C-alpha positions in Angstrom: 12.5 -33.1 16.8 13.0 -31.2 20.1 10.7 -30.4 23.0 8.6 -27.3 23.0 11.3 -25.4 24.9 13.8 -26.3 22.2 11.4 -25.0 19.7 11.9 -27.2 16.6 8.7 -28.8 15.5 9.0 -30.0 12.0 5.4 -30.8 11.6 4.6 -27.2 12.1 6.7 -26.3 9.1 5.1 -29.1 7.1 1.6 -27.9 7.9 2.7 -24.4 7.1 4.0 -25.4 3.7 0.8 -27.3 2.9 -1.3 -24.3 4.0 0.8 -22.0 1.7 0.4 -24.3 -1.2 -3.4 -24.6 -0.6 -3.7 -20.8 -0.3 -1.7 -20.3 -3.6 -4.1 -22.7 -5.4 -7.2 -20.9 -4.1 -5.7 -17.5 -5.0 -5.0 -18.7 -8.6 -8.5 -20.1 -8.8 -10.4 -17.1 -7.5 -10.8 -13.7 -9.2 -12.9 -11.9 -11.7 -13.2 -15.2 -13.5 -13.5 -18.2 -11.1 -11.6 -21.3 -12.3 -12.0 -24.9 -11.1 -9.2 -26.0 -8.8 -8.8 -29.1 -11.0 -8.0 -26.8 -14.0 -5.4 -25.0 -11.9 -3.7 -28.3 -11.1 -3.9 -29.5 -14.7 -2.6 -26.2 -16.1 0.4 -26.1 -13.8 1.4 -29.6 -14.7 0.6 -29.3 -18.4 -2.5 -31.5 -18.4 -5.7 -30.8 -20.4 -8.1 -28.2 -19.0 -11.8 -27.7 -19.5 -11.3 -24.5 -21.5 -8.1 -23.7 -23.3 -8.6 -20.0 -22.4 -8.2 -20.9 -18.7 -4.6 -22.1 -19.3 -3.5 -18.6 -20.4 -5.2 -17.0 -17.5 -3.7 -19.5 -15.0 -0.1 -19.8 -16.4 0.5 -16.3 -17.7 -1.5 -14.0 -15.5 -2.4 -15.4 -12.1 0.3 -17.9 -11.3 3.3 -15.5 -11.7 1.4 -12.9 -9.7 0.6 -15.3 -6.8 4.2 -16.6 -6.8 5.4 -13.0 -6.5 2.9 -12.3 -3.7 4.0 -15.4 -1.8 7.7 -14.7 -2.1 7.3 -11.1 -1.2 5.2 -11.9 1.8 7.7 -14.4 3.0 10.6 -12.0 2.5 9.0 -9.0 4.2 7.8 -11.1 7.2 11.3 -12.6 7.6 12.9 -9.1 7.5 10.3 -7.8 10.1 10.9 -10.7 12.5 14.7 -10.3 12.2 14.6 -6.6 12.7 12.3 -6.9 15.7 14.6 -9.4 17.3 17.7 -7.3 16.6 16.2 -4.1 18.0 14.1 -5.9 20.6 11.1 -3.9 19.4 7.8 -5.4 18.1 7.1 -2.2 16.2 10.2 -2.5 14.1 9.5 -3.1 10.4 10.7 -1.9 7.0 7.7 0.4 6.8 7.7 1.8 10.3 11.5 2.4 10.3 11.4 4.1 6.9 13.5 1.5 5.1 10.7 0.8 2.6 10.3 4.4 1.9 14.0 4.8 1.2 13.9 1.7 -1.2 10.9 3.2 -2.9 12.8 6.5 -3.5 15.7 4.6 -5.0 13.5 2.5 -7.3 11.6 5.6 -8.4 14.8 7.4 -9.2 15.9 4.5 -11.3 12.5 4.7 -13.2 12.7 8.4 -13.8 16.4 8.4 -14.7 16.2 5.2 -16.8 18.8 3.4 -14.8 19.3 -0.1 -16.3 21.9 -2.8 -16.7 22.2 -4.2 -20.2 20.8 -7.7 -20.3 19.4 -7.4 -16.8 16.3 -5.2 -17.1 15.3 -5.6 -13.4 18.7 -5.1 -12.0 18.7 -1.3 -12.2 15.6 -0.7 -10.0 16.6 -3.6 -7.7 20.2 -2.3 -7.2 19.0 1.3 -6.5 16.3 0.1 -4.1 18.8 -2.1 -2.2 21.4 0.8 -1.8 18.8 3.3 -0.7 17.2 0.8 1.7 20.5 0.2 3.4 21.5 3.8 3.4 18.1 4.8 4.9 18.4 2.3 7.7 21.9 3.4 8.6 20.8 7.1 8.5 17.7 6.5 10.7 19.7 4.5 13.3 22.5 7.1 13.3 20.0 10.0 13.8 18.2 8.0 16.6 21.5 7.3 18.3 22.4 11.0 18.2 19.2 11.9 19.9 19.0 9.0 22.3 22.0 6.7 23.0 19.7 4.0 24.3 18.0 3.7 20.9 14.5 3.6 22.5 11.5 2.5 20.6 9.9 5.9 20.6 13.0 7.6 19.2 13.5 5.1 16.4 9.8 5.1 15.4 9.7 8.9 15.5 12.8 9.2 13.3 11.4 6.6 11.0 8.1 8.5 10.7 9.9 11.8 10.0 12.2 10.2 7.5 9.2 8.6 5.7 7.5 12.0 5.5 10.6 13.5 4.0 10.9 10.7 1.5 7.2 11.1 0.6 7.9 14.8 -0.2 10.9 13.8 -2.4 8.7 11.1 -4.2 6.0 13.8 -4.8 8.7 16.0 -6.4 9.9 13.1 -8.5 6.3 12.5 -9.6 5.9 16.1 -10.6 8.8 15.9 -13.0 8.2 12.3 -14.2 6.1 13.3 -17.2 4.8 10.2 -19.1 6.0 8.0 -16.3 3.6 9.6 -13.8 1.0 6.9 -13.8 3.6 4.1 -13.5 5.3 5.7 -10.5 2.1 6.7 -8.8 0.5 3.2 -8.9 3.8 1.6 -8.1 4.4 3.6 -4.9 1.1 2.4 -3.6 2.2 -1.2 -4.0 0.9 -3.4 -6.7 1.4 -7.0 -7.9 -0.5 -6.5 -11.2 1.2 -7.8 -14.3 4.1 -9.6 -12.6 6.2 -12.1 -14.5 8.1 -15.2 -13.9 11.4 -13.3 -14.2 10.3 -11.1 -11.3 9.4 -14.2 -9.2 12.8 -15.7 -10.0 14.5 -12.5 -8.9 12.5 -12.6 -5.6 13.4 -16.3 -5.2 17.0 -15.6 -5.7 17.1 -12.8 -3.2 15.1 -14.8 -0.6 17.5 -17.7 -0.9 20.6 -15.5 -0.7 19.7 -12.8 1.9 16.9 -14.8 3.6 19.4 -17.6 4.2 21.7 -15.2 6.0 18.7 -14.1 8.3 17.6 -17.7 8.9 21.1 -18.6 10.0 21.0 -15.9 12.7 18.3 -17.5 14.8 20.6 -18.4 17.7 22.3 -15.0 17.8 18.9 -13.2 17.7 17.8 -15.2 20.7 20.9 -14.0 22.5 20.0 -10.4 21.7 16.7 -10.8 23.7 18.6 -10.3 26.9 20.5 -7.2 25.6 23.6 -6.7 23.6 25.9 -6.9 26.6 24.6 -10.3 27.6 24.9 -11.4 24.0 28.5 -10.3 23.9 29.2 -12.2 27.2 27.9 -15.5 25.7 30.2 -15.2 22.7 28.0 -13.5 20.1 29.9 -11.2 17.7 27.5 -8.4 18.3 28.8 -5.9 15.7 29.1 -8.5 12.9 25.6 -9.9 13.6 24.0 -6.4 13.6 25.7 -5.5 10.3 24.7 -8.9 8.7 21.1 -8.6 9.8 20.7 -5.0 8.7 22.4 -5.5 5.4 20.5 -8.7 4.5 17.2 -7.1 5.6 17.8 -3.9 3.7 18.8 -5.8 0.6 15.8 -8.1 0.7 13.4 -5.2 1.4 15.0 -3.4 -1.6 14.4 -6.2 -4.0 10.8 -6.5 -2.8 10.1 -2.8 -3.3 11.7 -2.9 -6.7 9.3 -5.6 -7.8 6.0 -4.7 -6.1 6.4 -1.2 -4.8 5.8 -0.1 -1.2 3.7 -2.8 0.5 3.6 -1.7 4.1 3.1 -3.5 7.5 3.5 -7.1 6.3 6.7 -7.4 8.4 4.9 -5.8 11.4 1.7 -7.9 11.5 2.9 -11.4 10.7 5.9 -11.7 13.0 4.0 -10.3 15.9 1.1 -12.8 15.5 3.7 -15.6 15.1 5.5 -14.5 18.3 2.2 -14.5 20.2 1.3 -18.0 18.9 4.6 -19.8 19.0 6.9 -17.8 21.3 10.0 -15.7 20.8 12.5 -18.4 19.8 13.9 -17.1 16.5 15.1 -20.4 15.3 11.4 -21.3 15.2 9.9 -17.8 14.7 11.8 -16.9 11.5 10.7 -19.8 9.3 7.2 -19.8 10.6 7.0 -16.0 9.9 8.1 -16.7 6.3 5.3 -19.2 5.7 2.7 -17.0 7.4 3.8 -14.0 5.5 3.5 -15.8 2.2 -0.1 -16.8 3.1 -1.0 -13.3 4.4 0.2 -11.4 1.3 -1.4 -13.9 -1.1 -4.7 -13.4 0.7 -4.3 -9.6 0.8 -3.6 -9.6 -3.0 -6.7 -11.8 -3.6 -8.8 -9.3 -1.6 -7.3 -6.4 -3.5 -8.3 -7.8 -6.9 -11.6 -9.4 -5.8 -13.3 -7.0 -3.4 -14.2 -4.3 -5.9 -14.1 -6.5 -9.0 -13.7 -5.5 -11.9 -11.8 -2.6 -10.3 -8.5 -3.6 -8.6 -7.1 -2.0 -5.4 -3.3 -1.7 -5.0 -2.4 -4.4 -2.5 -0.4 -1.8 -0.5 -3.7 -0.1 0.3 -5.1 -3.3 1.7 -2.0 -4.0 3.9 -1.8 -0.4 5.1 -5.5 -0.4 6.2 -5.0 -3.7 8.1 -1.5 -2.6 9.4 -2.6 0.7 10.7 -5.2 -0.8 12.9 -2.8 -3.5 14.0 -0.1 -0.9 14.8 -2.5 0.9 17.1 -3.4 -2.4 18.8 0.2 -3.3 19.5 1.1 0.2 20.8 -2.1 0.3 23.0 -1.4 -3.1 24.3 2.2 -2.3 25.2 1.2 1.0 26.9 -1.7 -0.6 28.8 0.7 -3.1 30.1 2.9 -0.3 31.6 6.0 -1.1 29.5 7.7 0.1 26.5 7.0 -1.8 23.2 10.4 -3.4 23.0 
C-alpha cells in the first residue's frame, strides 16, 4: 500500500468489488417479479430455492443480463478514462467522439448483410464493429488534425458530432432497406441488454481481459501525458506506440460492447469524470476504479430501464443518454465558467 500521493489503496478496490457484487445481487433480485436475495444466492450456487420457477428466472434470464451489464459498464468506463487521459479532454468518450456510432454502423451492416463466421455466431458482428470503431477514431482524429493541428477539445468534439450525424443518416438508410430485420436493428441501435446470454457475457469478459489489460497497463504512461506529449517524450514514454495502443485497445473494446448491447452512450463520459473528481487524476488508480464504478452504474441503469415503466421496458441506451446529456452540459458549463478549455 502506498500513500495517497502514490495512489494505490487496495481497500478501495476491495470495497468497490464488494459494492459491485452487492449491486449485481440486487439487480438480479429486482424486476417485474421481485425475488428474495436468499433465492438469488441459492440459485447461483445450485442450492434449493423457495419456488423452482425462480431458478429459471434467475439463472437463464436475469443473471446473464446483469453480467453483461456489469462487464459492458466496466469496459466502456475504462475506455472513457483512457481516452480522456490520452487526449487530456474530460469530454472524450466513445459516444462523444463518434467511435460508438462507427461501431454501431459496422455491427448493423453485419446484421443486414448476414456476416458470420462458422462456429462463432457472435464473431461477425463483433469483428465488423471493432474494425469500424477503430477506423472511425482514426478518421475523426485525422479530420480534426487537418482543421486544427493543436487537436483542441472543441474541434475534436465538433468533428465527432458531425461524424455521428453522418453515421446516423447511414444507419437510417440501412434501416430503410433492412426488411424483416427492421425491428432488430432499430431496438439494437438504441442500446438494449434484453435477452443476453452467457456466451455474450463470455465474449465481453474475454475482450475486457485482453484489451482492458492493455489499457490498465498504460496507467503510468497516461499520467505522463497529463503534462503534454512533449514532456511525456522527454521522460522516456514512447508516445506514438502508447497512443496507437490506447486507441486500438479502446476501439476494439468499444466495438465488442456495441456488437453485444448496441449503442449505450455516455457511460465512458460520466463515470471516469466522477471518479477523477473523487479520487484524483492518477490513472494507475483511476482506471481500475472507473471499471468498478462503471459496472455498478450500468447495472443500475439497466435495472431502472426494466423497472421504471414495468411491464414496459426502456432501452438502457435511452436511460444513459438522458443522464449523460445533462452531465455533458454540466461538465461543459463547469469548464467554461472556470475560464478554461475542457481539456
